[in-house]
C-alpha positions as CSV (number, residue, x, y, z in Angstrom):
1,Q,121.5,94.2,3.4
2,V,118.2,92.3,3.1
3,Q,116.7,90.1,5.9
4,L,113.8,87.7,5.6
5,V,112.0,86.5,8.6
6,E,109.4,83.7,8.4
7,S,106.7,82.8,10.8
8,G,103.6,80.6,11.0
9,G,105.0,77.1,10.9
10,G,104.0,74.4,13.4
11,L,102.3,71.0,13.8
12,V,99.0,70.3,12.1
13,Q,96.9,67.2,11.5
14,P,96.4,65.9,7.9
15,G,93.7,67.9,6.2
16,G,94.5,71.0,8.3
17,S,95.7,74.4,7.3
18,L,98.5,76.8,8.1
19,R,99.5,80.2,6.9
20,L,103.1,81.2,6.6
21,S,104.4,84.7,6.5
22,C,107.7,86.2,5.4
23,A,108.6,89.8,6.0
24,A,111.6,91.4,4.2
25,S,113.5,94.3,5.7
26,G,116.7,96.2,4.9
27,T,117.7,98.4,2.0
28,I,114.8,97.6,-0.3
29,F,113.3,99.7,-3.1
30,S,111.2,97.0,-4.5
31,I,111.3,93.2,-4.7
32,Y,110.9,91.6,-8.1
33,V,109.9,88.1,-7.0
34,M,109.2,86.4,-3.6
35,G,108.7,82.8,-3.1
36,W,108.6,79.7,-0.9
37,Y,110.8,76.6,-1.1
38,R,110.9,73.6,1.1
39,Q,113.3,70.9,2.1
40,A,112.3,67.6,3.7
41,P,114.8,65.4,5.5
42,G,117.1,63.6,3.1
43,K,115.7,65.5,0.1
44,Q,116.8,68.5,-2.0
45,R,115.3,71.9,-1.5
46,E,112.4,72.3,-3.9
47,L,110.2,75.1,-5.2
48,V,106.8,75.5,-3.7
49,A,105.4,78.7,-5.1
50,T,106.6,82.1,-6.4
51,I,104.9,85.5,-7.0
52,T,106.2,88.5,-8.9
53,S,105.6,92.1,-7.9
54,G,103.0,92.2,-10.6
55,G,101.1,89.3,-9.1
56,S,102.1,86.5,-11.5
57,T,102.2,83.2,-9.7
58,N,103.9,79.8,-10.2
59,Y,103.2,76.6,-8.2
60,A,104.7,73.2,-7.9
61,D,102.4,70.6,-9.3
62,S,102.3,68.9,-5.9
63,V,100.6,71.9,-4.2
64,K,98.4,73.3,-7.0
65,G,94.8,73.7,-5.8
66,R,95.9,73.4,-2.1
67,F,98.3,76.3,-1.5
68,T,97.9,79.9,-2.3
69,I,100.7,82.5,-2.4
70,S,100.1,86.2,-2.0
71,R,102.0,89.3,-1.2
72,D,101.7,92.8,0.2
73,N,104.0,94.9,-1.7
74,P,104.0,98.0,0.5
75,K,104.9,95.7,3.5
76,N,107.4,93.6,1.5
77,T,105.6,90.6,2.9
78,V,104.7,87.3,1.2
79,Y,102.2,84.7,2.5
80,L,101.6,81.1,1.8
81,Q,98.1,79.8,2.7
82,M,98.4,76.0,2.9
83,N,95.1,74.0,3.0
84,S,94.4,70.2,2.9
85,L,97.9,69.5,4.2
86,K,99.4,66.1,3.8
87,P,102.1,64.3,5.7
88,E,104.3,64.7,2.6
89,D,104.1,68.4,3.0
90,T,106.3,68.1,6.1
91,A,109.5,70.1,5.6
92,V,111.3,73.2,6.6
93,Y,109.9,76.0,4.5
94,Y,112.2,78.8,3.4
95,C,111.3,82.2,2.1
96,N,113.2,83.6,-0.9
97,A,113.4,87.0,-2.5
98,H,115.1,88.5,-5.6
99,L,115.2,92.3,-5.8
100,V,115.8,92.4,-9.5
101,P,115.5,89.7,-12.3
102,G,118.6,87.6,-12.3
103,G,119.9,89.2,-9.1
104,R,121.1,87.3,-6.1
105,G,118.6,85.5,-4.0
106,Y,118.1,86.1,-0.3
107,W,116.9,83.4,2.1
108,G,115.1,83.3,5.4
109,Q,116.1,81.0,8.2
110,G,113.3,78.6,7.6
111,T,110.2,77.5,9.5
112,Q,109.3,73.9,10.3
113,V,105.9,72.6,9.1
114,T,105.0,69.1,10.4
115,V,101.8,67.4,9.2
116,S,101.1,64.4,11.4
117,S,98.3,62.8,13.4
């Protein structure tokens, strides 16, 4: 019904930058909220950032001031610009989307981000 495909992960040195993208496709009229979550080895999946169709954003405290979420509504695409990356940002990053408030969430397959020297 709805497919999410992430791209942009990779290996980067501490202090470096990466930009993740997530494109949604399928039977979509509009997407209420899109976001990014991450899961490090041995840890639970956690919220990174979300953005509504109106542009309201929410960030985890650990990434405030370093990460920026944005979206292109006509393209059903969400981006995550990650600057000043730290080793603790290493994780699999997952894209998430809810078409309507309170509706089911859709997940992408994840993209690996590794921050290491």
